[in-house]
N, C-alpha and C positions, 0 to 999 in steps of 0.2 A: 616246134609249134606248127599247127595247121593254120593255113591262111586261105582266104577266098570265101566263097559262099558254100552253104550246105547243099549238096547235089540232090535233086529230086529223085534220082535213081534209087535212093535209100528206100523208097516206097515199094521196090520190087523184092525186098528181103523179107519174104512172107513169114519166116520163123523167128524174126527178131523180137526179143523180149526186153532187152536193156540197151539203151544207146548212150554212150559216154562220149561227148564231144566238148567237155568243159575245159576251161583254162587254156584256151588257144587264142588265135587272132582271127576268128571267123567273123565275117561281115555280111551285110545284106539281111533280108527278111528270113524269118522262120518259115520253111516250106510246109505250110499247113496241109494242103491237099495231099502232098506226098506222104507225110507222116500219118494222115488219116487212113491211108491204105494198110497201115499196120495195126488196125483196130482190134484184130482178133488175137494179137499176141503181145504187143508192146505194153509193158506195165511200169517202166521206169525211164524217164527222159531227163538227161543232165546236159544242159546247154549253158550253164552259168560261167561267168568270167570270160566273156568274149566281147565282141563289139557289134553284136546283132542289133539291127534297127527295124523300124516299121512297127506295126501293131501286133497285138496278140492274136493269132489266128483263131477264128471261131471253130475251125475244123478240128482243133485239138479236143474239143468236146466229144468228138467221135471215139476217142480213146477211153472207152468206158471203164476199162480195168486198170487204168493208170493209178498207181499208188504213190509215186514220187514224181513231182514236177518241179524242177529247179531251173529257173530262168533268170535268176538274180545276177546283178553286176553286168548289165548290158546297157543298150541305149534304146530300149523299147519304149514306145509312146502309145498314146490313145487310151482307151478305157479297158477295164477288165470285162470280158464278155459274160453276161449273166448266164449263158449256157453252161459255163464251167460249173456253177453251183448246181444246176439242174441235172447234168449228166455225168459229171466226174465224181460219182458217189463213192468210189473206192479210194479216193485220195487220202493219204495220211500226212504228207508234207506238201505244202504249197508255198514256194519261195519265189516271190516276185520283187523283192526289195532291191534297192539301188538301181532303179531305172528312171524313166521319165513319164510314168503313167499318170493319167488324169482321170476325172470322173469320180464316181462314188464307189464305195465297197458294196458289191451286189448283195441285196437281201436274199437272193436265191441260194446263197451259201447255206442257209438254214432250211431250205426246202420251200416249195410253193404249193398252192392249192389250186385245183381245177374248178370248173363251174359247179361241180357237185360237192365242193369243199373237201375233197379227198386230197390228202397230202401226197406229194411225190418229189423225188429228187432230194437234194441236200447232201452235204458232205459229212455224214454221220460218223465216219471213221477218222475225220481230220484231227490230227494231234498238234501239228505245228503250222501256224499261219504267220508268215513274215511278209509284210507289205511296206516296211518302213523306207524312209528316204525316197519318196516319190512326190507327186503333187496331187494326191487324192483329196477330194473335197466332200462336203456334206457332213452328215452326222454319222456316228458309229451305229451300225444296225444291231442294236442290243438284243432285240427280240430274236433275230435270226441267229446271231452268234451264241446266244444263251441256250439254244437248242442243241448245240454241238458239245455234248457232255464229255467227249473224249479229249477235248482241247487241253493241252498242257502249256502251250506257249501262244500268246497273242502279242505280236510286235507290230504296232501301227504308228510308231513315233515318226517325227520328221515329215509330216504331211501338212495339209491345210484343213484338217477336220475341225468342225465347229460343234457347238452344242455342249451338252454335259456327258460325263461318263455314265453310261446306262447301268441301272441297278441290276439288269438281267445278267450282267457278267458275273455277278455274285452267285449265280446258279451253277457256275463251272467249278464243281467241287474237286476236279483233278488239275486245276490250273496252277502252274508253278511260276510262270513268268507273264507279267502284264506290263507292257510299256506303251504309254500313250503320250509321253511328253513331246515338247516341240511341235505342238499343234496350236490351234486357236480355241481350245476348249475353255469352257467357263463353268462356274458353279462349284460344287463341293464333291468330294469323293463319297459315293453312296456307302451307307453303313454296311450293306450286304458284302461289299468288297473288303471293307476294313475288318470284318469278322474273319474273312479268310486269312488275313495277315496275322490276326491274333491267334488263330489256330495253327499257325506255321504251315498252312497248306500253300498259300501264295508266298513263295520265297523271294521273288524279285518283283517289286512294284515301285516304280519311280513316282512317288507322291508322298503325301503326309497324312498319316492316319492317327497322329497323336491326339488330335481332337476327335470329336464324334459329331458328324461323320467325317470331318477332315477337310483340308483345303488342297486344291490342286496346286502343286508346285513342281516346276521343271528344273529348278536350279541345281538339284542334286543328281541330275541325269548323267549316267556314264556315257561314254562314246558309243554310238550305235554300231560303229564298225568293229569295236573290240569286244569279243565275248568275255563273260565273267571269268575270273581266274579259275582254272581247273575244269572249265567246261570244254568238252571234246568238240572237235571240228564238226559243225552241223552238216557237213557234206560227207562225212566218213561213214557211208553205209554200203559200200560196194560189196557185191556178193560174188560167189564163184559157182561153177557147175551149171551155168545157164547159157543160152545162146546170146552172146553179147557182141556188140561192136563198140570199141573204144577208140578215142582219138589217136592212140598209138598203134592201131592196127590189130588189136586183140579182138577175138570173137566170143560170143555167148550163146544159148539154146533157143488155151485160148478162150475167145469169149464174145460179148454182145457189143453192138455198135450204137453210136448216137442215132444213126438212121433207123436201126431196128427199134430203139426205144421210142422214137417219135411216132412210129406206126402204132404203138400200143397205147399211146396217151389219148 
């Protein structure tokens, strides 16, 4: 196992595309400014299952071509920077679960409008969103999440979310997993979501749709830490043939930055 902090010298590896430092005993903050120097090449960042602390660096928003960001199972605190939703538009997996995050789920995930009401940003390619077992508050940003039509998993259980389950989540016709239990949600399950379960589109939904529109129930919730039987490891996506640095010393083999995009807005 690797121990100690993540060295800022990583920012000098100008051709780095994938960084695997997961499942070690790394401590200290994530070196946001150093990683931002890799904005032209880095597209996968795996730092999960360590003991990293501090806040989520806003500088990670400069990694505009990042498609996998796995920071789960750490000791990260603070809020989720809204810049992630605005500039990390290539993300397919965003895993921030099992941390100590606070604040709200950014509505910027679904894109934003400028003064001319032109939309920009948004995680349109996002497929898996895992924010569970933190201390997130506020309501579920249904309008924003409802725009992300490629979502197949939304797991936001084990937080302090309030309000009702938004009906806009029923617009996610590709959604296979929706977990909202162990929050402070009230009201009933929208009929739009229950329709997805009736069509066997939504395969995993911890609630009750026997009635119409159904009642919110958390008593049948499976353990958040245990994947369903037969479900493959959510982290098992490692690739070969690319410029890579892994925690065991292996190596692997470009694009626009957060700064560049800000100039064009």
